[in-house]
Structure formats: C-alpha cells, structure tokens
C-alpha positions as CSV (number, residue, x, y, z in Angstrom):
1,M,11.8,-6.8,-1.1
2,T,8.8,-6.4,1.1
3,I,7.9,-2.9,2.4
4,E,5.3,-2.3,5.1
5,F,3.3,0.9,5.2
6,N,1.2,2.1,8.1
7,V,-1.8,3.7,6.4
8,E,-4.6,5.8,7.8
9,G,-8.1,6.0,6.4
10,M,-8.7,2.4,5.3
11,S,-11.9,0.9,6.7
12,C,-13.5,-1.5,4.2
13,Q,-12.9,-3.9,1.3
14,H,-13.3,-0.9,-1.1
15,C,-10.3,0.6,0.6
16,V,-8.4,-2.6,0.1
17,S,-9.3,-2.7,-3.6
18,A,-8.4,1.0,-4.1
19,V,-5.0,0.6,-2.5
20,T,-4.2,-2.7,-4.2
21,G,-5.3,-1.3,-7.6
22,A,-3.3,1.9,-7.2
23,I,-0.1,-0.1,-6.4
24,R,-0.6,-2.6,-9.2
25,E,-1.0,0.3,-11.7
26,R,2.6,1.2,-10.9
27,D,3.8,-2.4,-10.6
28,A,1.6,-5.1,-12.1
29,T,3.5,-7.9,-10.5
30,A,3.4,-6.5,-6.9
31,R,2.1,-8.7,-4.2
32,V,-0.1,-6.6,-1.8
33,Q,-1.4,-7.7,1.6
34,V,-3.7,-5.3,3.5
35,D,-4.5,-5.7,7.2
36,L,-7.4,-3.3,7.8
37,A,-7.5,-3.8,11.5
38,A,-3.9,-2.9,11.9
39,G,-3.9,-0.3,9.2
40,K,-1.0,-1.9,7.4
41,V,-0.2,-2.5,3.8
42,A,2.7,-5.0,3.0
43,V,4.0,-4.8,-0.6
44,D,6.5,-7.1,-2.2
45,S,7.7,-5.2,-5.2
46,T,10.7,-4.0,-7.2
47,A,9.2,-0.5,-7.3
48,S,10.7,2.3,-5.2
49,V,9.3,3.0,-1.7
50,E,8.5,6.6,-2.9
51,M,6.6,5.3,-5.9
52,L,4.6,2.9,-3.7
53,K,3.9,5.6,-1.1
54,D,2.7,7.9,-3.9
55,A,0.4,5.2,-5.2
56,I,-1.2,4.9,-1.7
57,D,-1.5,8.7,-1.4
58,D,-3.0,9.0,-4.9
59,A,-5.7,6.4,-3.9
60,G,-6.7,8.8,-1.1
61,Y,-5.0,7.3,1.9
62,T,-2.3,8.7,4.2
63,V,1.0,6.8,4.7
64,V,2.1,7.6,8.3
65,A,5.2,5.3,8.5
66,V,7.3,3.0,6.3
67,A,9.3,0.0,7.4
68,N,11.3,-2.6,5.4
69,Q,10.8,-6.2,6.4
C-alpha cells in the first residue's frame, strides 16, 4: 500500500537521503519517493503508518498530514 505524507522542513537532497534512510531502517524493502517542492513523501511499504511517521519524525522532519493513495 502506498501512503503519502505531507512533511515540513525538507529542502535539499540531504533531507531526501535522511528521510529515505530513516524509512528504510524500519522497512528495507520500502519504495520511497520524495517531492521536495510539494513537501510530500510517498512510501510503498508493508510497515504501519505510525511506524513510517515515527521514522520521518526521528529523522528530524514534521509530518503534518497523512493520506492513503
């Protein structure tokens, strides 16, 4: 299932790497797509929404909304 997160605080490729790495630490097979301009992170994963949100939060970014696609 793909879950889309609206995320604040991402502005560069380092941010993309940090978010992607944090998510993949919890689900090594997750597919992660980051749209910096829109502030969106789309994750195709079997992990729970809460686990993925926590990963983004732990990387230092703020999830402001979650939507299933």
